[in-house]
C-alpha atoms as one frame of an Amber mdcrd trajectory, in Angstrom:
protein
  94.367  83.921 139.044  96.345  81.677 141.417  98.866  83.297 143.723 102.488
  82.650 142.751 104.782  80.324 144.691 107.231  83.193 145.092 104.677  85.266
 146.999 103.925  82.329 149.269 107.545  81.322 149.990 108.665  84.808 150.996
 106.794  84.269 154.278 108.964  81.241 155.148 111.395  83.522 156.980 108.721
  83.687 159.696 108.265  79.988 160.596 105.771  80.429 163.455 102.478  82.218
 163.815 103.839  84.387 166.612 106.799  85.482 164.497 104.394  86.396 161.693
 102.189  88.448 164.001 105.211  90.216 165.493 106.715  91.027 162.086 103.391
  92.392 160.820 102.434  94.213 164.038  99.369  92.013 164.331  98.546  92.131
 160.605  98.622  95.930 160.413 101.829  96.451 158.395 103.405  94.153 155.813
 107.197  93.706 155.817 106.874  93.554 152.023 105.344  96.990 151.660 102.350
  97.849 149.475 100.875  96.261 146.367 100.532  98.201 143.127  97.006  99.052
 144.282  98.350 100.620 147.447  97.250  97.860 149.831  99.306  96.302 152.587
 100.872  93.261 150.901  99.914  90.106 152.794  99.463  87.993 149.645 100.277
  84.313 150.219 100.557  84.576 154.011  99.893  81.415 156.026  98.352  82.057
 159.423  98.506  78.581 160.912  97.959  78.125 164.620  99.024  75.297 166.884
  96.977  72.308 167.940  97.511  69.597 170.523  95.972  66.202 171.077  93.771
  65.980 174.123  93.219  62.411 175.382  89.674  61.105 175.723  88.329  57.863
 177.174  88.057  56.282 173.733  90.743  58.138 171.819  91.655  61.780 171.531
  90.557  65.125 170.125  92.422  68.074 168.654  92.366  71.353 170.552  93.432
  74.688 169.116  95.830  76.447 171.504  96.843  79.560 169.539  95.277  82.664
 171.041  92.879  84.606 168.812  93.780  88.057 167.553  91.605  91.019 168.514
  92.162  93.496 165.727  90.650  95.211 162.701  92.023  95.055 159.173  92.066
  97.812 156.593  93.349  98.406 153.060  95.161  95.091 152.805  95.565  92.312
 150.258  95.380  88.775 151.698  94.991  87.042 148.321  95.913  83.349 148.560
  96.119  83.455 152.360  95.547  80.493 154.668  93.694  80.946 157.955  94.010
  77.650 159.828  93.481  76.843 163.526  93.619  80.586 164.162  91.089  83.414
 164.029  90.379  87.069 164.535  87.735  87.336 167.231  85.612  89.925 168.987
  85.673  90.738 172.711  83.007  92.085 175.047  83.980  95.667 174.150  85.531
  95.262 170.681  84.113  94.236 167.306  86.438  93.933 164.303  86.005  96.148
 161.244  87.372  94.727 157.995  87.659  97.622 155.562  88.788  97.357 151.908
  90.466  93.956 152.315  91.028  91.425 149.505  90.728  87.770 150.559  90.595
  86.300 147.025  91.471  82.577 146.790  91.941  82.339 150.560  91.131  79.288
 152.672  89.384  79.547 156.034  89.677  76.658 158.487  89.355  78.697 161.619
  89.671  78.012 165.308  86.320  79.790 165.783  82.934  79.675 164.068  82.837
  83.287 162.889  85.031  84.743 160.139  86.789  87.763 161.705  84.594  87.592
 164.785  80.931  87.483 165.692  79.285  90.725 164.601  82.197  91.912 162.438
  81.687  94.655 159.852  83.007  94.074 156.325  83.288  97.078 154.007  84.234
  96.794 150.317  85.904  93.394 150.722  86.504  90.742 148.067  86.155  86.962
 148.562  86.680  85.697 145.003  87.289  81.952 144.814  87.524  81.437 148.593
  87.129  78.114 150.406  85.365  77.840 153.748  86.253  74.583 155.510  85.411
  75.993 158.936  84.088  79.495 159.169  80.775  81.295 158.694  79.677  84.919
 158.668  77.851  85.302 161.983  75.958  88.396 163.086  77.992  90.357 160.550
  77.326  93.490 158.542  78.596  93.313 154.956  78.452  96.281 152.607  79.745
  96.477 149.027  81.421  93.074 149.279  82.071  90.722 146.356  81.729  86.945
 146.493  82.708  85.893 142.973  84.076  82.748 141.313  82.042  80.666 143.771
  82.557  76.940 143.116  79.808  74.385 143.519  81.657  72.576 146.331  81.806
  75.785 148.416  79.210  76.225 151.164  78.554  79.834 152.095  76.755  80.446
 155.385  75.403  83.759 156.635  74.105  83.179 160.140  71.940  85.912 161.696
  73.759  88.632 159.776  72.476  92.134 160.491  72.804  93.367 156.912  74.105
  92.354 153.490  73.893  95.484 151.346  75.103  96.082 147.781  76.926  92.747
 147.758  77.585  90.598 144.675  77.326  86.805 144.622  78.480  85.154 141.419
  79.291  81.608 140.316  77.898  78.144 141.010  76.215  78.822 144.322  75.153
  75.486 145.830  73.426  75.054 149.190  74.259  78.539 150.460  72.446  79.408
 153.679  71.357  83.020 154.052  68.789  82.376 156.781  66.974  85.511 157.881
  70.029  87.728 157.217  68.791  91.044 155.875  69.555  91.322 152.133  69.289
  94.738 150.554  70.195  95.698 146.975  72.336  92.575 146.546  72.998  90.985
 143.133  73.107  87.283 142.279  74.624  86.006 139.042  75.035  82.445 137.787
  73.432  79.377 139.334  71.686  79.201 142.692  70.932  75.583 143.574  69.279
  74.417 146.790  69.975  77.702 148.588  67.939  78.869 151.565  66.434  82.278
 152.365  64.136  83.168 155.275  62.125  86.212 156.219  62.162  85.954 159.994
  64.113  84.124 162.677  61.441  82.194 164.550  57.930  81.187 163.644  57.435
  78.413 166.187  55.346  80.571 168.539  52.878  81.790 165.931  49.223  80.950
 166.308  47.716  78.855 163.546  47.072  81.049 160.541  48.921  84.036 162.007
  50.794  86.108 159.419  53.879  88.275 159.863  53.442  91.218 157.461  56.243
  92.430 155.162  57.037  95.466 157.288  57.727  93.246 160.314  60.164  90.710
 158.816  63.922  90.636 159.453  64.814  90.077 155.802  62.682  92.047 153.354
  64.713  90.997 150.253  64.549  94.674 149.253  65.957  95.393 145.794  67.615
  91.959 145.439  68.589  91.430 141.783  68.243  87.907 140.398  68.034  89.071
 136.769  71.252  87.268 135.767  70.667  84.143 137.842  69.090  80.723 137.454
  67.319  79.818 140.683  66.757  76.057 140.939  65.077  74.335 143.903  65.838
  77.111 146.377  63.675  77.679 149.438  62.132  81.024 150.411  60.489  80.315
 153.724  59.393  81.886 157.023  57.594  84.857 155.470  60.200  85.593 152.818
  58.481  88.180 150.619  59.746  88.468 147.039  57.630  91.306 145.666  60.626
  93.668 145.711  63.116  91.436 143.895  64.179  91.734 140.256  63.535  88.277
 138.775  65.397  86.464 136.026  63.736  85.766 132.674  64.703  82.135 133.332
  62.532  81.944 136.436  58.943  82.570 137.410  58.642  84.363 140.739  55.057
  84.490 141.987  52.790  85.005 144.954  51.099  81.800 146.043  47.368  82.442
 146.422  44.230  80.325 146.415  43.259  81.878 143.086  46.620  80.959 141.567
  46.468  77.390 142.855  42.892  76.799 141.702  43.755  78.100 138.233  46.856
  75.871 138.127  44.905  72.737 139.046  42.111  73.527 136.598  44.596  74.138
 133.768  46.372  70.854 134.412  43.189  68.844 134.865  41.711  70.154 131.599
  44.875  69.433 129.620  45.556  66.359 127.534  49.084  65.902 128.864  50.102
  62.250 129.335  51.785  63.396 132.553  48.570  64.837 133.986  48.446  62.705
 137.135  52.032  63.468 138.062  51.560  67.166 137.285  48.524  67.347 139.590
  50.452  65.544 142.319  53.351  67.997 142.089  51.074  71.042 141.844  49.352
  70.038 145.084  52.592  69.088 146.804  54.777  72.051 145.914  52.572  74.978
 144.916  49.597  74.981 147.278  49.200  78.104 149.461  51.038  78.012 152.758
  50.806  80.649 155.469  54.558  80.948 156.030  55.594  80.696 152.344  53.928
  83.621 150.551  56.098  83.420 147.405  57.660  80.695 145.293  60.249  80.541
 142.511  60.193  77.972 139.700  62.606  77.100 136.910  62.188  74.804 133.863
  64.885  72.539 135.348  63.578  72.405 138.904  63.060  68.656 138.796  65.375
  67.722 135.926  68.554  69.381 137.247  69.241  66.408 139.470  67.084  63.908
 137.576  67.476  64.477 133.798  64.851  61.844 133.060  62.252  64.244 134.525
  62.956  66.922 131.876  59.542  66.776 130.189  57.645  66.796 133.479  59.752
  69.664 134.805  59.223  71.809 131.715  55.478  71.158 131.544  54.977  71.986
 135.210  56.965  75.188 134.763  54.804  76.185 131.777  51.581  75.556 133.704
  52.810  77.509 136.737  53.834  80.473 134.562  50.463  80.439 132.836  48.593
  80.399 136.149  50.768  83.113 137.651  50.271  85.377 134.636  46.523  84.761
 134.431  45.947  85.566 138.097  48.288  88.566 138.284  50.531  86.811 140.767
  53.755  86.894 138.807  56.498  89.273 139.966  57.967  91.233 137.042
């Protein structure tokens, strides 16, 4: 539900960022009291910093000049807020804690990379329908947070996050980057398209054929619930183990083994499908065993989501993969 114009305009009595911060005691107390839920009422606030043009040899660049705020937030409602050319940041001896804060329908175009500071802790926060034009979650810990009403043009990024636990992600989740952030007991609902998950940070120094076992990875994907999601062309790389996830009935999650792949190729080769050659090509290209990719996820629309003319090929390949995964005991259930 969009924030009302009335709630936005009430902040016009504080025309500058500094006046806003002074009136709210650095975002700790709202001059408009509490919401019906008992939260500090910052709904509709616009936290817009100053920028200046800095001349360059062949033009100019914009530089943010508003100083960052070093503070924590708790029990506050920032629904419909704008965070532009301004940011909450950490210091050498301070890391922000964001506790029970509602950011629904807010827009982040920060003066820094990290939302609320590098390494921030978010507890029971809500980010329904937010837009992230400039701002990622970096090195953060997020517990019991809700990312709902995600639109397909939104790009969520979780960079080196220490922990995402008991969080909900719901909507049209396109190209979200979770990296090797540690996901535990998180739930995904809706569509996941072209999203990225990793098990460990770096694999460049591994010897050929070397394996990082499940107990050594940064992101174990422990208890992650995909049961109400459609996972389409997402990547699970760098030793991302999926044996502890709860899969969707619309997907086939499986361990990629030599036995599985041999069965898949044999099943396709012995079929009378008119698409046999293309099916074999795709089976070898996408579903052959790979040391750093122990598990894969397929969907009937993997190849037809973007190219509808590939619908028959996509469905047939999915059926063959499911059959091979079931027959070899590789399917995660």
